[in-house]
N, C-alpha and C positions, 0 to 999 in steps of 0.2 A: 568908754561906753561904745557899744556896737552901733554902727550906722545902719538904720533900717533900709536905706537904699542899697547899700552894699549887700546886706543879708538877702534882700529880695533878689538882687542881681545874681548872687551865687546860687540861689535856689532855682531861678529861671535858667541860668546857664547850665546847671546840672540836668534839669529836665529836658532842655532842648538838645544839648550836645552829648549828654551821657556822663556818668561819673568817671568812667575810664579816661575819657578825653580831658576832662577838667582836672582830674588827679595828675595826669601827665603834665599838663600845662603848669600846674602849681609846683610839681616836683622839679620842673626845668626852669623855674623862675630864678633869676639871678639879681644881683644888685642893680644891674643895668635895666632889666625888664620888669622889676617889681612895680615901679610906678605905672607902667603900661597895663600890667595885669590888674592893678587896682582900678585904673581908669576904665577899662572895658567892662569889668565886673560891675562897677558902680553905675556907669553912664549907659553903655551899650545894652547891657543885660538888665540892669535895675531900672534906670530912668526911661529907657525906650522900649525894649522888649517886654518889660514889666507893666506897660500901660494896658488898659482894658479896651481902648477904642478900636483896636484891630485884633483879630484872633491870630493865633500862632501860624495857622495855615497861610493866611494872607501875608503875614510878615515874612514867612519863608518864601513865598512867591516873589515878593518885592526884593528880598535879599538875593535870591538866585538871579533875578534879572539884572540887578545892579552889578553883582560880582561878574556875571558874564560880560556885561557891557564894558567893565573896567579891565577885563582879561586877568582876573585874580584867580587863577586856576587852583592854587593850594587852598585858599579860603573857600572856593566853590565846592571842592570835594567835601570839605567838612560840612558845608551847608546843604549839600545833596543828602548826606546822612541825616542831618537835622530835619530836613524837609520830610524825609520818610518817618522820622520820629513824630513829626507834627501831623502825620496823616496823609501826606501827598502820595499818590500812586506814581509809579514810573511813568505812566502815560501823562499824568498831570505835569510832572517835571518836564517832560518832553514838550508839552504845550507851552509852558512858561518860556522855555528856551526858543521854541519856534517863534513865539510872539516877540521875543527879544530880538530875533534876527531882523524883523521889520524896522525896529527903532534904533538898534545898536550896530547892525551890520551882520552880514552873513559870516564873515570870518570869525567874529567874536562868538557868535552862536555855534558855529561849527566846532570851535575849540571847546566850548562849554559842553556841547553834546558828547564829545569824546570823553571829557572828564566824567560826566554823568554816567555814560555807558560803562566806563571802567569801574566806578564806584558801585553802581547797581549790580554789576556782574560779580564783584567781590562779595556782595551781601546776599546773593542768591544762594539758596540751599543746594 
């Protein structure tokens, strides 16, 4: 029987990250990473991102700030793209990272801004 939390998580994950990203992640799943893929789909995307109490724009802002603070540049790049899919403008992304500088430090925000600038430039027509 299919798990509704997993199904919701997969739907939200695809909506936020895009089918191409999720398809690559699934295609690259190994015996080692399969439990992790299940975990993030079920809990991060289904049980948390799938909640109604915060909209996706707000969740993207929080995610960008936390990833910047933790210096998770690879994940940050993915979530800059997700933030754009969730309706944040480049200026709003910049504001989130500027705000993060006050609470997480200038070096962390500086690195995050470099990642965001690169990702946004890649996506510009």
